C-alpha positions as CSV (number, residue, x, y, z in Angstrom):
1,M,13.3,-18.0,3.5
2,E,13.2,-14.3,3.8
3,G,10.8,-14.0,0.8
4,D,8.5,-16.6,2.5
5,V,8.4,-14.5,5.7
6,K,7.5,-11.4,3.8
7,K,4.9,-13.2,1.7
8,G,3.3,-14.6,4.9
9,Y,3.3,-11.1,6.5
10,L,1.7,-9.6,3.4
11,L,-1.0,-12.3,3.4
12,V,-1.8,-11.6,7.1
13,V,-2.0,-7.8,6.6
14,G,-4.1,-8.3,3.4
15,A,-6.6,-10.6,5.2
16,K,-7.0,-8.0,8.0
17,M,-7.6,-5.3,5.5
18,K,-10.3,-7.3,3.8
19,K,-11.9,-8.2,7.1
20,L,-11.9,-4.6,8.3
21,R,-13.3,-3.4,5.0
22,R,-16.2,-5.8,5.3
23,I,-16.8,-5.0,9.0
24,C,-17.0,-1.3,8.0
25,G,-19.4,-2.1,5.1
26,L,-17.0,-0.5,2.6
27,D,-16.2,-1.5,-0.9
28,Q,-12.8,-1.4,-2.6
29,V,-13.6,1.9,-4.3
30,E,-14.1,3.7,-0.9
31,V,-10.9,2.2,0.5
32,M,-9.0,3.1,-2.7
33,R,-10.1,6.7,-2.4
34,A,-9.2,7.0,1.3
35,M,-5.8,5.5,0.8
36,G,-5.0,7.7,-2.2
37,Y,-4.8,5.0,-4.8
38,S,-6.0,5.6,-8.4
39,S,-7.4,2.1,-9.0
40,T,-9.0,-0.7,-7.0
41,S,-6.4,-3.1,-8.3
42,S,-4.0,-1.8,-5.6
43,V,-6.5,-2.5,-2.9
44,S,-7.2,-5.9,-4.4
45,Q,-3.5,-6.7,-4.5
46,I,-3.0,-5.7,-0.9
47,E,-6.0,-7.8,0.3
48,K,-4.5,-10.8,-1.6
49,G,-1.1,-10.3,0.0
50,I,0.5,-9.6,-3.4
51,K,1.5,-6.0,-2.6
52,G,2.5,-4.0,0.5
53,M,1.8,-0.4,1.3
54,A,3.6,2.7,2.5
55,F,3.0,3.7,6.1
56,K,1.1,6.8,5.1
57,R,-1.4,4.6,3.3
58,L,-1.5,2.2,6.3
59,E,-2.4,5.2,8.5
60,S,-5.1,6.3,6.1
61,A,-6.6,2.8,6.1
62,A,-6.5,2.6,9.9
63,E,-8.3,5.9,10.2
64,L,-10.9,4.8,7.7
65,F,-11.5,1.5,9.6
66,G,-11.4,3.1,13.0
67,V,-8.6,1.0,14.4
68,P,-5.0,1.7,15.4
69,A,-2.5,1.2,12.6
70,V,-0.6,-1.4,14.7
71,V,-3.7,-3.6,14.4
72,I,-3.3,-3.8,10.7
73,A,0.5,-3.8,10.6
74,S,1.1,-6.4,13.3
75,E,1.9,-10.0,12.3
76,K,-1.0,-11.3,14.4
77,D,-3.8,-12.8,12.4
78,Y,-7.0,-11.7,14.1
79,T,-10.3,-13.5,13.7
80,L,-13.2,-11.4,12.3
81,E,-14.7,-11.4,15.9
82,N,-11.5,-10.1,17.4
83,L,-11.3,-7.3,14.8
84,E,-14.9,-6.3,15.5
85,M,-14.2,-6.2,19.2
86,I,-11.0,-4.1,18.7
87,K,-12.9,-1.7,16.4
88,G,-15.7,-1.4,18.9
89,L,-13.4,-0.8,21.9
90,Y,-11.5,1.8,19.9
91,T,-14.7,3.6,19.0
92,I,-15.8,3.7,22.6
93,I,-12.4,5.0,23.7
94,D,-12.4,7.7,21.1
95,R,-15.8,8.8,22.3
96,Q,-14.8,8.9,25.9
97,Q,-11.7,10.9,25.2
98,S,-13.7,14.1,25.5
99,G,-15.0,13.0,29.0
100,D,-13.4,13.5,32.3
101,T,-11.2,10.3,32.3
102,P,-8.2,11.1,30.2
103,Q,-6.0,8.6,32.1
104,N,-8.4,5.8,31.4
105,Y,-8.6,6.8,27.8
106,H,-4.9,6.6,27.3
107,A,-4.5,3.4,29.4
108,L,-7.2,1.7,27.3
109,K,-5.8,2.9,24.0
110,D,-2.3,1.7,25.1
111,L,-3.8,-1.7,26.1
112,I,-5.3,-2.1,22.7
113,K,-2.0,-1.3,21.0
114,I,-0.1,-3.8,23.3
115,T,-2.6,-6.6,22.7
116,A,-2.4,-6.0,19.0
117,K,1.2,-6.9,18.9
């Protein structure tokens, strides 16, 4: 049973990685480089749910895709549209961080993290 749960989790994470890569218009080579892998087979295996990744690499992927790491790491399986919306909101929030509304910035960023769980 435990192996089935882990496999299901890896499949969900892998599907989100692939969706986010496509949303960002990136190929596996670009993701491979950003995550510090030496071949695209690692990225391919992650996207297929065959392999997991260290948190450091997860953070690199999140930065590359412009989303919080929790969006990728959560067990929630987002639709392509939901991932596009989260990415868009996160981009807007990051741009507004330098403005005069730091409380709104942190509140919105926390809201995204909560809804990603």
